[in-house]
ChimeraX commands (.cxc) that place a marker at each C-alpha (Angstrom):
marker #1 position 8.08,30.43,-9.43 radius 0.5
marker #1 position 10.75,28.36,-10.95 radius 0.5
marker #1 position 11.98,25.21,-9.09 radius 0.5
marker #1 position 14.85,23.03,-10.01 radius 0.5
marker #1 position 14.61,19.36,-8.98 radius 0.5
marker #1 position 17.41,16.99,-8.43 radius 0.5
marker #1 position 17.52,13.24,-8.00 radius 0.5
marker #1 position 18.43,13.77,-4.35 radius 0.5
marker #1 position 15.46,16.06,-3.78 radius 0.5
marker #1 position 13.02,13.36,-5.24 radius 0.5
marker #1 position 14.45,10.70,-2.77 radius 0.5
marker #1 position 14.10,13.19,0.08 radius 0.5
marker #1 position 10.56,13.98,-0.98 radius 0.5
marker #1 position 9.68,10.24,-1.08 radius 0.5
marker #1 position 11.10,9.83,2.33 radius 0.5
marker #1 position 9.09,12.89,3.55 radius 0.5
marker #1 position 5.88,11.39,2.18 radius 0.5
marker #1 position 6.56,7.81,3.29 radius 0.5
marker #1 position 3.35,7.52,5.30 radius 0.5
marker #1 position 1.35,8.85,2.41 radius 0.5
marker #1 position 2.83,6.11,0.21 radius 0.5
marker #1 position 2.23,3.58,3.00 radius 0.5
marker #1 position -1.36,4.44,3.69 radius 0.5
marker #1 position -2.86,6.38,0.94 radius 0.5
marker #1 position -1.22,4.74,-1.92 radius 0.5
marker #1 position -0.30,1.13,-0.90 radius 0.5
marker #1 position -2.69,0.62,2.04 radius 0.5
marker #1 position -5.80,2.02,0.28 radius 0.5
marker #1 position -5.02,0.23,-3.08 radius 0.5
marker #1 position -4.14,-3.16,-1.51 radius 0.5
marker #1 position -7.12,-3.17,0.98 radius 0.5
marker #1 position -9.49,-2.05,-1.90 radius 0.5
marker #1 position -8.08,-4.87,-4.05 radius 0.5
marker #1 position -8.97,-7.39,-1.29 radius 0.5
marker #1 position -12.26,-5.70,-0.15 radius 0.5
marker #1 position -13.88,-5.49,-3.60 radius 0.5
marker #1 position -15.12,-9.15,-3.45 radius 0.5
marker #1 position -16.81,-8.41,-0.16 radius 0.5
marker #1 position -18.39,-5.06,-0.83 radius 0.5
marker #1 position -18.89,-2.16,-3.11 radius 0.5
marker #1 position -16.79,1.09,-3.72 radius 0.5
marker #1 position -18.94,3.91,-2.45 radius 0.5
marker #1 position -16.69,6.70,-3.52 radius 0.5
marker #1 position -17.90,7.69,-6.98 radius 0.5
marker #1 position -14.58,8.59,-8.45 radius 0.5
marker #1 position -12.80,5.42,-7.66 radius 0.5
marker #1 position -15.90,3.38,-8.43 radius 0.5
marker #1 position -15.97,4.98,-11.90 radius 0.5
marker #1 position -12.25,4.20,-12.42 radius 0.5
marker #1 position -12.68,0.64,-11.08 radius 0.5
marker #1 position -15.71,0.03,-13.35 radius 0.5
marker #1 position -14.27,1.58,-16.56 radius 0.5
marker #1 position -10.56,0.78,-16.24 radius 0.5
marker #1 position -9.85,-1.58,-13.51 radius 0.5
marker #1 position -7.95,-1.83,-10.24 radius 0.5
marker #1 position -4.50,-1.34,-11.66 radius 0.5
marker #1 position -5.47,2.04,-13.27 radius 0.5
marker #1 position -6.45,3.10,-9.78 radius 0.5
marker #1 position -2.97,2.43,-8.60 radius 0.5
marker #1 position -1.60,4.39,-11.51 radius 0.5
marker #1 position -3.68,7.38,-10.62 radius 0.5
marker #1 position -2.35,7.17,-6.99 radius 0.5
marker #1 position 1.20,7.23,-8.38 radius 0.5
marker #1 position 0.27,10.21,-10.54 radius 0.5
marker #1 position -1.06,11.91,-7.49 radius 0.5
marker #1 position 2.29,11.40,-5.76 radius 0.5
marker #1 position 4.17,12.93,-8.80 radius 0.5
marker #1 position 1.73,15.83,-8.85 radius 0.5
marker #1 position 2.22,16.36,-5.12 radius 0.5
marker #1 position 5.96,16.36,-5.78 radius 0.5
marker #1 position 5.57,19.08,-8.33 radius 0.5
marker #1 position 3.41,21.36,-6.10 radius 0.5
marker #1 position 5.17,20.60,-2.93 radius 0.5
marker #1 position 7.48,23.68,-3.24 radius 0.5
marker #1 position 4.50,25.91,-3.54 radius 0.5
marker #1 position 2.82,24.38,-0.54 radius 0.5
marker #1 position 5.96,24.61,1.50 radius 0.5
marker #1 position 6.18,28.39,0.78 radius 0.5
marker #1 position 3.70,28.82,3.63 radius 0.5
marker #1 position 4.97,27.78,7.08 radius 0.5
marker #1 position 3.19,24.74,8.35 radius 0.5
marker #1 position 1.07,24.15,5.34 radius 0.5
marker #1 position 3.21,21.33,4.11 radius 0.5
marker #1 position 2.91,19.41,7.37 radius 0.5
marker #1 position -0.80,19.94,7.52 radius 0.5
marker #1 position -1.27,18.79,3.95 radius 0.5
marker #1 position 0.81,15.63,4.67 radius 0.5
marker #1 position -1.17,14.90,7.80 radius 0.5
marker #1 position -4.51,15.37,6.08 radius 0.5
marker #1 position -3.54,12.97,3.27 radius 0.5
marker #1 position -2.06,10.39,5.64 radius 0.5
marker #1 position -5.25,10.58,7.83 radius 0.5
marker #1 position -7.50,9.93,4.74 radius 0.5
marker #1 position -5.19,7.02,3.82 radius 0.5
marker #1 position -5.39,5.47,7.24 radius 0.5
marker #1 position -9.26,5.91,7.41 radius 0.5
marker #1 position -9.89,4.33,4.13 radius 0.5
marker #1 position -7.45,1.59,4.80 radius 0.5
marker #1 position -9.17,0.74,8.09 radius 0.5
marker #1 position -12.56,1.05,6.37 radius 0.5
marker #1 position -11.56,-1.43,3.67 radius 0.5
marker #1 position -10.12,-3.83,6.14 radius 0.5
marker #1 position -13.32,-3.79,8.25 radius 0.5
marker #1 position -15.19,-4.77,5.11 radius 0.5
marker #1 position -12.92,-7.71,4.63 radius 0.5
marker #1 position -12.79,-8.93,8.28 radius 0.5
marker #1 position -16.27,-7.89,9.50 radius 0.5
marker #1 position -18.46,-7.63,6.43 radius 0.5
marker #1 position -19.24,-3.99,7.37 radius 0.5
marker #1 position -17.38,-0.85,6.85 radius 0.5
marker #1 position -16.48,1.87,9.38 radius 0.5
marker #1 position -18.56,4.32,7.41 radius 0.5
marker #1 position -21.54,1.97,7.58 radius 0.5
marker #1 position -21.07,1.40,11.21 radius 0.5
marker #1 position -21.14,5.15,11.86 radius 0.5
marker #1 position -24.34,5.43,9.89 radius 0.5
marker #1 position -22.84,7.72,7.18 radius 0.5
marker #1 position -24.18,5.49,4.30 radius 0.5
marker link #1:1,2 radius 0.2
marker link #1:2,3 radius 0.2
marker link #1:3,4 radius 0.2
marker link #1:4,5 radius 0.2
marker link #1:5,6 radius 0.2
marker link #1:6,7 radius 0.2
marker link #1:7,8 radius 0.2
marker link #1:8,9 radius 0.2
marker link #1:9,10 radius 0.2
marker link #1:10,11 radius 0.2
marker link #1:11,12 radius 0.2
marker link #1:12,13 radius 0.2
marker link #1:13,14 radius 0.2
marker link #1:14,15 radius 0.2
marker link #1:15,16 radius 0.2
marker link #1:16,17 radius 0.2
marker link #1:17,18 radius 0.2
marker link #1:18,19 radius 0.2
marker link #1:19,20 radius 0.2
marker link #1:20,21 radius 0.2
marker link #1:21,22 radius 0.2
marker link #1:22,23 radius 0.2
marker link #1:23,24 radius 0.2
marker link #1:24,25 radius 0.2
marker link #1:25,26 radius 0.2
marker link #1:26,27 radius 0.2
marker link #1:27,28 radius 0.2
marker link #1:28,29 radius 0.2
marker link #1:29,30 radius 0.2
marker link #1:30,31 radius 0.2
marker link #1:31,32 radius 0.2
marker link #1:32,33 radius 0.2
marker link #1:33,34 radius 0.2
marker link #1:34,35 radius 0.2
marker link #1:35,36 radius 0.2
marker link #1:36,37 radius 0.2
marker link #1:37,38 radius 0.2
marker link #1:38,39 radius 0.2
marker link #1:39,40 radius 0.2
marker link #1:40,41 radius 0.2
marker link #1:41,42 radius 0.2
marker link #1:42,43 radius 0.2
marker link #1:43,44 radius 0.2
marker link #1:44,45 radius 0.2
marker link #1:45,46 radius 0.2
marker link #1:46,47 radius 0.2
marker link #1:47,48 radius 0.2
marker link #1:48,49 radius 0.2
marker link #1:49,50 radius 0.2
marker link #1:50,51 radius 0.2
marker link #1:51,52 radius 0.2
marker link #1:52,53 radius 0.2
marker link #1:53,54 radius 0.2
marker link #1:54,55 radius 0.2
marker link #1:55,56 radius 0.2
marker link #1:56,57 radius 0.2
marker link #1:57,58 radius 0.2
marker link #1:58,59 radius 0.2
marker link #1:59,60 radius 0.2
marker link #1:60,61 radius 0.2
marker link #1:61,62 radius 0.2
marker link #1:62,63 radius 0.2
marker link #1:63,64 radius 0.2
marker link #1:64,65 radius 0.2
marker link #1:65,66 radius 0.2
marker link #1:66,67 radius 0.2
marker link #1:67,68 radius 0.2
marker link #1:68,69 radius 0.2
marker link #1:69,70 radius 0.2
marker link #1:70,71 radius 0.2
marker link #1:71,72 radius 0.2
marker link #1:72,73 radius 0.2
marker link #1:73,74 radius 0.2
marker link #1:74,75 radius 0.2
marker link #1:75,76 radius 0.2
marker link #1:76,77 radius 0.2
marker link #1:77,78 radius 0.2
marker link #1:78,79 radius 0.2
marker link #1:79,80 radius 0.2
marker link #1:80,81 radius 0.2
marker link #1:81,82 radius 0.2
marker link #1:82,83 radius 0.2
marker link #1:83,84 radius 0.2
marker link #1:84,85 radius 0.2
marker link #1:85,86 radius 0.2
marker link #1:86,87 radius 0.2
marker link #1:87,88 radius 0.2
marker link #1:88,89 radius 0.2
marker link #1:89,90 radius 0.2
marker link #1:90,91 radius 0.2
marker link #1:91,92 radius 0.2
marker link #1:92,93 radius 0.2
marker link #1:93,94 radius 0.2
marker link #1:94,95 radius 0.2
marker link #1:95,96 radius 0.2
marker link #1:96,97 radius 0.2
marker link #1:97,98 radius 0.2
marker link #1:98,99 radius 0.2
marker link #1:99,100 radius 0.2
marker link #1:100,101 radius 0.2
marker link #1:101,102 radius 0.2
marker link #1:102,103 radius 0.2
marker link #1:103,104 radius 0.2
marker link #1:104,105 radius 0.2
marker link #1:105,106 radius 0.2
marker link #1:106,107 radius 0.2
marker link #1:107,108 radius 0.2
marker link #1:108,109 radius 0.2
marker link #1:109,110 radius 0.2
marker link #1:110,111 radius 0.2
marker link #1:111,112 radius 0.2
marker link #1:112,113 radius 0.2
marker link #1:113,114 radius 0.2
marker link #1:114,115 radius 0.2
marker link #1:115,116 radius 0.2
marker link #1:116,117 radius 0.2
marker link #1:117,118 radius 0.2
view
């Protein structure tokens, strides 16, 4: 499957994933940045990245994810409804982890801890 991209399609894509950028990229990264002094990263992949490379590399990986998603979006869009579902799942994860990190900062306990999952 060959797909040609234009500058306009990239800006359209960025607008289409604006909530992913807001919550999954910016919200999660910024809230992780502020929550780290108050708690520990329990997700093993980000924890490894933070320990070995630092917080800014985590942001770079999130940007790389956005670029990878841009590349595979035409394939995902080939199936009706799959793109909307994919976006909603990533947005929901972003909202959940942002809320979780903010609870660590404000209440000293995460949502995941409050639910007894860890």
